[in-house]
C-alpha positions in Angstrom: -8.2 29.0 4.1 -9.7 32.0 3.8 -10.4 34.7 6.5 -11.7 38.3 6.8 -9.7 41.8 7.2 -11.4 44.5 8.7 -9.8 47.7 9.9 -10.6 51.1 11.7 -14.2 50.8 12.7 -14.5 53.5 15.2 -17.8 52.2 17.3 -18.7 55.2 19.2 -18.1 58.3 17.2 -20.5 61.0 17.4 -19.1 62.7 13.8 -19.5 66.4 14.4 -22.1 65.7 17.9 -24.5 64.4 16.0 -26.0 61.3 17.7 -27.3 60.0 14.5 -24.0 59.8 13.2 -22.7 57.4 15.9 -26.0 54.7 14.6 -24.8 55.2 11.2 -21.0 53.3 12.2 -23.1 50.9 14.1 -25.0 50.0 11.8 -22.1 49.6 8.7 -20.9 47.3 11.9 -23.4 45.5 11.5 -23.6 44.3 8.1 -20.2 44.5 7.9 -20.1 41.3 10.6 -23.4 40.3 8.4 -21.1 39.6 4.8 -18.1 38.4 6.6 -20.4 35.3 7.7 -22.0 35.5 4.4 -18.6 35.1 2.9 -17.9 31.8 4.7 -14.6 32.7 5.8 -12.3 30.5 7.9 -11.5 33.7 10.5 -11.2 37.2 10.7 -8.3 39.7 11.4 -9.6 43.5 12.8 -6.1 45.7 12.8 -7.2 48.4 15.5 -9.3 51.6 16.1 -12.4 48.7 16.9 -13.1 51.8 19.2 -13.4 55.1 18.5 -11.7 56.0 22.2 -10.1 53.8 25.2 -13.2 54.1 26.9 -15.9 53.3 24.8 -19.7 53.8 25.6 -22.3 50.7 26.5 -23.8 51.0 23.4 -20.8 50.6 21.7 -19.0 47.6 23.6 -22.7 45.9 23.3 -22.7 46.5 19.4 -19.3 44.8 19.2 -19.8 42.1 21.5 -23.5 41.2 19.2 -20.7 41.1 16.5 -18.5 38.9 18.3 -21.5 36.4 20.0 -22.9 36.4 15.7 -19.5 34.7 14.5 -18.7 32.5 17.2 -22.4 31.3 16.1 -21.4 30.6 12.8 -17.7 28.8 13.7 -15.4 32.1 12.9 -13.5 32.9 15.5 -11.8 36.6 15.3 -8.8 37.9 16.0 -7.7 41.4 16.9 -5.1 44.3 18.0 -5.2 47.1 19.8 -5.0 50.6 17.1 -4.1 54.1 18.2 -7.3 55.3 19.2 -8.3 52.3 21.5 -4.8 51.6 23.3 -4.4 52.6 26.5 -1.2 54.2 27.1 -0.9 54.3 30.7 0.9 52.1 32.7 -0.9 49.1 34.1 -3.7 49.8 31.7 -5.6 47.5 29.4 -7.6 48.0 25.6 -11.3 47.3 26.4 -10.5 44.7 23.4 -9.7 42.4 26.1 -12.9 42.4 27.8 -14.6 40.2 25.0 -11.3 37.4 26.0 -13.9 35.2 27.5 -16.1 35.6 24.9 -13.4 34.0 22.5 -11.3 37.6 20.7 -8.4 36.7 20.3 -6.7 39.4 21.3 -2.6 39.7 19.8 -1.0 41.5 22.1 3.0 42.6 22.9 3.2 39.8 25.8 1.2 37.6 23.4 1.5 38.3 20.2 1.4 35.3 18.7 -1.4 32.4 17.5 -1.4 29.2 15.1 -4.5 29.2 13.4 -4.5 25.6 11.6 -1.1 25.4 9.6 -1.6 29.6 9.7 1.1 31.8 11.8 -0.9 35.3 13.1 1.8 37.8 14.6 0.4 40.8 15.4 1.3 44.0 18.3 -1.1 46.6 19.2 0.0 50.2 18.0 2.8 52.2 19.0 4.1 55.6 18.6 6.8 57.3 17.1 8.6 57.4 20.1 8.7 53.9 20.1 10.3 53.6 17.1 13.7 51.4 18.5 11.1 48.9 20.5 8.9 48.1 17.7 11.3 47.6 14.8 13.1 45.3 17.6 9.8 43.3 17.7 8.9 43.0 14.3 12.4 42.0 13.9 12.0 38.5 16.5 8.0 37.9 15.1 9.9 38.2 11.2 12.2 35.2 12.8 10.1 33.2 14.0 7.9 33.2 10.9 10.2 31.8 9.1 9.7 28.4 10.7 6.0 28.3 8.9 5.1 28.0 5.4 2.2 30.8 5.9 2.2 33.5 7.8 0.4 36.8 8.5 1.1 39.8 9.9 -1.2 41.8 11.7 -0.4 46.4 12.4 -1.6 49.5 13.2 0.6 52.0 12.1 1.1 54.6 9.5 4.1 53.6 6.9 5.8 57.0 5.2 4.7 55.3 1.7 0.8 55.5 2.3 0.8 57.7 4.9 2.7 61.4 4.5 3.6 63.1 8.1 3.0 61.6 11.3 4.1 57.8 10.3 5.7 55.2 12.5 7.7 53.4 10.3 8.9 53.4 7.2 8.8 50.5 4.4 12.3 49.0 4.5 11.0 48.8 8.6 9.1 46.0 7.9 9.9 42.5 7.0 9.4 40.7 4.7 8.7 37.4 4.5 5.1 37.5 5.5 2.4 36.4 3.4 0.4 38.9 3.8 -0.2 42.4 5.6 -3.3 42.8 7.9 -2.6 47.0 8.5 -4.9 49.2 10.3 -4.5 52.8 10.3 -5.1 54.1 7.3 -8.2 54.9 6.0 -8.5 55.1 2.3 -7.7 51.5 0.9 -4.0 50.2 -0.4 -3.5 47.1 -1.3 0.4 46.6 -2.6 2.7 43.5 -3.4 5.5 43.9 -0.4 8.6 41.3 -0.1 6.8 38.0 -0.7 3.0 38.5 -0.6 0.7 42.0 -0.2 0.1 44.5 2.6 -3.0 45.5 2.4 -5.3 48.7 4.1 -8.9 47.9 4.4 -10.1 51.7 4.9 -12.0 52.6 7.3 -15.6 51.2 7.6 -17.1 54.3 7.4 -16.6 57.8 6.7 -14.7 58.7 9.4 -13.1 62.4 8.0 -15.6 64.0 4.3 -11.0 64.1 3.2 -11.9 60.1 2.6 -14.8 60.8 0.2 -12.4 60.8 -2.5 -11.4 57.3 -2.2 -14.8 56.0 -0.6 -16.5 56.9 -3.9 -12.8 54.9 -6.1 -12.7 51.8 -4.1 -16.2 51.9 -1.3 -15.6 51.5 2.4 -15.6 47.5 3.3 -13.5 44.8 3.9 -11.5 42.5 2.0 -11.8 38.3 1.7 -7.8 37.4 1.1 -7.7 33.4 -0.2 -4.2 32.4 1.1 -4.6 28.6 -0.2 -2.6 29.3 -3.1 1.3 30.8 -3.4 -0.1 33.9 -3.1 -2.7 35.8 -1.3 -5.7 36.4 -3.1 -7.6 39.9 -2.6 -11.4 40.4 -3.4 -12.4 44.2 -2.2 -16.5 43.2 -0.2 -17.6 47.1 -0.4 -20.4 47.7 2.2 -23.1 50.2 1.3 -22.6 52.9 3.7 -26.1 53.8 5.6 -25.8 57.9 4.6 -24.7 60.0 2.1 -22.1 62.5 2.0 -22.1 64.5 -0.8 -19.1 67.3 -1.4 -19.9 70.0 -4.5 -18.0 73.1 -5.3 -20.9 75.5 -6.7 -20.2 78.5 -7.9 -22.0 82.1 -6.3 -23.3 83.1 -10.0 -25.3 79.8 -10.3 -26.1 79.2 -6.5 -29.5 79.2 -7.3 -29.9 76.5 -9.8 -27.4 74.8 -7.9 -29.8 74.4 -4.7 -32.1 73.2 -6.8 -30.3 71.0 -8.4 -29.3 69.5 -5.2 -32.3 69.6 -3.1 -34.5 67.7 -6.1 -31.1 65.0 -5.7 -31.7 64.3 -2.6 -35.4 64.9 -1.2 -36.0 61.4 -1.8 -33.2 60.3 0.3 -34.1 57.5 2.9 -31.6 58.9 5.9 -30.5 62.9 5.8 -27.0 64.0 4.0 -24.4 65.3 5.1 -23.9 68.4 2.8 -20.4 70.2 2.2 -20.7 72.5 0.1 -17.9 74.7 -1.7 -19.3 78.1 -3.0 -16.9 80.3 -4.8 -16.7 84.2 -5.3 -19.2 85.4 -3.8 -19.7 88.8 -3.6 -22.7 89.3 -0.7 -23.1 88.6 2.8 -21.7 85.2 3.6 -24.3 85.0 6.4 -27.2 85.5 4.2 -26.2 82.5 1.9 -25.6 80.6 5.0 -29.6 81.5 5.7 -30.7 80.9 2.1 -28.5 77.5 1.9 -30.6 76.5 6.0 -33.5 77.4 4.5 -33.4 75.1 1.5 -32.3 72.2 1.8 -32.0 72.9 5.9 -35.0 70.1 6.8 -33.4 67.7 3.8 -30.0 67.5 5.5 -28.7 66.5 8.7 -26.1 68.8 7.9 -24.5 71.1 6.0 -21.0 72.5 5.8 -21.2 75.1 3.8 -17.4 76.6 2.8 -17.2 80.6 1.4 -14.3 81.8 -1.1 -14.7 85.3 -1.4 -15.1 86.7 -5.4 -10.9 87.3 -6.6 -9.3 86.0 -4.0 -7.8 82.1 -3.6 -9.6 78.6 -2.5 -9.4 78.4 1.0 -7.4 75.1 1.7 -9.1 72.9 4.0 -7.0 71.5 6.8 -9.7 68.5 6.9 -9.0 67.0 3.2 -5.1 68.2 3.0 -2.4 66.8 4.2 0.0 69.4 4.0 -2.5 71.4 6.0 -3.3 69.4 9.0 -3.0 70.7 12.5 0.5 67.9 12.5 2.1 68.8 10.0 2.0 72.9 10.5 3.1 71.7 13.9 6.0 69.9 12.8 6.6 72.9 10.0 6.4 74.9 13.2 9.5 72.5 14.8 11.6 72.9 11.9 14.0 75.2 13.2 15.1 72.7 16.1 16.0 70.5 13.0 15.3 68.0 15.8 13.7 64.6 14.7 13.2 63.1 18.4 11.1 66.5 19.8 9.0 66.3 16.2 7.7 62.7 17.4 7.3 63.8 20.9 5.1 66.9 19.4 3.4 65.6 17.4 2.5 62.2 19.2 1.5 64.9 22.4 -0.8 66.3 19.6 -2.8 63.2 19.4 -2.8 62.2 22.9 -4.1 65.7 24.7 -7.0 66.7 21.2 -8.4 63.5 22.9 -8.0 64.8 26.7 -6.0 61.8 27.0 -3.9 64.3 29.8 -2.7 61.3 32.0 -0.9 59.3 28.8 1.0 62.1 27.7 2.6 63.1 31.0 4.0 59.9 30.4 4.9 60.3 27.5 7.0 63.5 28.7 8.2 61.9 31.2 9.7 58.5 29.3 10.8 61.2 27.1 12.6 63.2 29.6 14.3 60.3 31.3 14.8 58.7 27.0 17.0 61.8 26.8 17.8 64.3 29.3 18.1 62.0 32.8 21.0 59.7 33.4 20.3 56.2 33.0 21.7 53.0 32.1 22.0 51.1 28.7 20.1 48.5 29.7 17.2 51.0 31.0 16.7 52.4 27.7 16.0 48.6 26.0 13.5 48.1 28.4 9.7 47.6 26.5 7.2 50.2 25.5 4.4 51.0 28.8 2.9 48.7 26.3 4.3 45.5 27.4 3.1 45.9 31.3 -0.3 46.6 29.9 -0.7 43.3 28.0 1.2 41.4 31.2 -1.7 43.0 33.0 -4.0 42.1 30.4 -2.7 37.6 30.1 -3.1 37.9 33.8 
């Protein structure tokens, strides 16, 4: 039994506001689907963030539909969960994946968390924010108990784990049940393949470069998916890399050699099929940065899709890039500012709200605030505290 595992395809993402980058994500997804069919797998697992938002554009929906129908034509079913990007936190709402159930997509939800594929037990849950940690752990325990009745089992999650995620994780490694054969994870965009419990825990990473901070992992592990063979006593993982349609070039330049470095970059990219994204850090700058930017743009502007320069003045330490430094991420800075309150629940609420409001999910943010108030300040019964999160209600509608 062999299956493909992918995650974080983020269809519809218009990086830097560029339609060309949105099209790149579609092109990569099409390449992934073609490669999966070539690998002759029995089924596919998608571990969340299929779409960039919970309201994907028509072209994003059509791109996925085209891929799903290709898989269906090849006799390959797909199992999928909603991630934090394509999940809908409002009561009575459903994730966009549900649209494709009639086309054969097998949606793993809180109300329908398990499937059998031949003799393989597939269990999973959509994304749970950290503020729903108690409910998430309870449901994981239920799935773990069910897995004990099956010889082969897969757990599908879209969550950050402290061991791999740093700040703003939803689960600690000890919260994960250890009796599954394979852990099909999503949410982290770098490639992780780790031994856990009696099997392997794998984040296949994003299928495209969603942030420039992913470039080092891309150079080391590539972007793509994994093929998992469950025939033996232990799962065998094969990394399948997909060629990116557009190059990201990240380069550090000393101001003293600016002219020669620009010529070198110009020579390297002049014959590219698609214009690359250039991230240039210029150190020891001794001139007006506006003038330097004009020089760079004049020499490279016609050859690059986008140029993202960063200037460090002479005698100053390089400025940390908050996109590439986890210690300077907005979430981390927010948590640092809240340290004086010494309240983990407030930290979790703040970072969850930041994630929702940064994506203009105001209704979901309001729901989260109301729930936090009810859990911590309103007079409620113990039974009310044990009610499932809003995701349970949304998936009840989904099943109906």
